[in-house]
C-alpha positions in Angstrom: -27.2 29.2 -5.0 -23.5 29.7 -5.4 -21.2 26.9 -4.3 -17.8 27.6 -2.7 -14.9 27.2 -5.1 -13.5 24.2 -3.2 -16.7 22.3 -3.7 -16.8 23.1 -7.4 -13.1 22.2 -7.8 -13.6 18.9 -5.9 -16.6 18.0 -8.1 -14.6 18.8 -11.2 -11.7 16.6 -10.1 -14.0 13.8 -9.2 -15.8 13.9 -12.6 -12.5 14.1 -14.5 -11.0 11.3 -12.4 -14.1 9.2 -12.8 -14.0 9.5 -16.6 -10.3 9.8 -17.4 -8.7 7.2 -15.1 -10.5 4.2 -16.4 -9.7 5.3 -20.0 -6.0 5.8 -19.0 -5.8 2.3 -17.4 -7.3 0.7 -20.5 -5.0 2.6 -22.7 -1.9 1.7 -20.7 -2.9 -1.9 -20.6 -3.5 -1.9 -24.4 -0.1 -0.2 -25.1 1.8 -2.7 -22.8 0.0 -5.7 -24.3 0.9 -4.6 -27.8 4.5 -3.8 -26.8 4.9 -7.3 -25.3 2.8 -8.9 -28.0 0.5 -10.6 -25.5 -3.3 -10.5 -25.0 -4.6 -7.6 -22.9 -6.1 -10.1 -20.4 -2.7 -11.5 -19.7 -1.3 -8.0 -18.9 -4.3 -7.4 -16.7 -3.8 -10.7 -14.8 -0.1 -10.0 -14.3 -0.9 -6.6 -12.9 -3.3 -8.1 -10.4 -0.8 -10.7 -9.4 2.0 -8.1 -9.0 -0.3 -5.8 -6.9 -1.3 -8.7 -4.6 2.3 -9.8 -4.3 3.5 -6.3 -3.4 0.7 -6.0 -0.9 1.7 -9.2 0.8 5.4 -8.2 0.9 4.5 -4.9 2.5 2.3 -6.7 5.1 5.1 -9.1 5.9 7.6 -6.3 6.1 5.5 -4.4 8.6 5.6 -7.6 10.8 9.4 -7.4 11.0 9.8 -3.7 11.3 12.8 -3.1 13.6 10.9 -0.6 15.8 8.0 -3.0 16.2 10.3 -5.9 17.0 12.1 -3.8 19.6 8.9 -2.8 21.3 7.6 -6.4 21.3 10.8 -7.6 22.8 10.6 -5.0 25.6 6.9 -5.7 26.2 7.3 -9.5 26.4 10.6 -9.9 28.3 10.7 -12.7 30.8 10.0 -11.8 34.4 13.4 -13.0 35.6 15.1 -10.6 33.1 13.1 -7.7 34.5 14.1 -8.4 38.1 17.8 -8.8 37.2 17.9 -5.6 35.2 16.3 -3.7 38.1 18.9 -5.1 40.4 21.7 -3.9 38.1 20.4 -0.4 38.0 20.5 0.1 41.8 
């Protein structure tokens, strides 16, 4: 049975990524740890902390997105403001 080229390519990429990426991460961690002269576990912990911090900053930034704030303000305007704005438009 002959598989389509896309399936073969996808499997090849998955196999390479599955074997190469963990090795690259370990290698990068080791190089950074040696360059900074700290244990590898410290570099690993700092990377986890930075990733969590960046995730939290991105989550909070999405809460104050100007477009979202504008839509929330328009959606939750007070009733007396709605009636006064409709009177002004006539």
